[in-house]
C-alpha positions, 0 to 999 in steps of 0.5 A: 641352071642353079643360078636361074633357080636361085634367082627365082627363089630370090636366094643368090648363090653365095658360095664364091669369093669375089674380087670386086675390083675384078668385077668392075674391070669386067663390067667396064670392058663390057660397057666400053663401046657404049661409053665411047659412043656416048662420049663418056669417059670412065675413070677408076680410082686405084684400089685401096687394098683387097676388096673381096666379098662372099657372093655371086660374081654374076649378080654383082656384075648385074648390079654394076652393069645396071649402075654404069649403063644408067649413068651412061644413059643419063649423061648421053642426054646432056647437050654440054658439059663433061661426061665423066664417070668415076668408079671407086672401091674402098674399105669401110671401118665396119669391114665392108667393101664400098663401091661408088659410081659417080657421074656428071649427068643431070642432078637427081631431083629430091622426089626422084631420089625418094622413089628411085628404088621402087619397083616399076618407077622409072624416069625413062620413056622406055624403062620398066622401072625394075633395074634399080629395084633388082639391084637393091634386092641383090645388094640386100641378099648379099648382106649389104645395101644400095643407095643414091645421092645427088652429087651437088648441082649436077650428077649422081652418086650410087653406092653399095656396100657389102660385107668384106670376105672373112679372110680379108678382114684385118 
């Protein structure tokens, strides 16, 4: 109940020490069937050290779930080529945890990139255009940010960074 109340107030529950690597494993497990049915291979890079943040595990799962499902959906529309997603977690010099979700789907057009995080903007015929906007709000509420880039001629990379948990800063 508290979580729902906090979401309605736009104030995330920030009282948990969350292992980002564990969240990624949980969400990959949740999406495994969908990925397999769409011929998508999900790979993870080995974690580079501890990746703990302060925040809401459920909300961080929501961000990752949205990014992973968007990538699967984008790649499912491809007729040929490799369907691969790579998820990595690194620590930045600015004491942040950086999560990258990279796919081999269609390239993001510059106009799409400019509008990607606006509420009610969608490229999907049945989309509401709220997923990425909500994900960005969650990232910002956790003191971080979320952005996207085209990954060369094909694919996209979505990244979000969050401040590392105080106990994990060296």
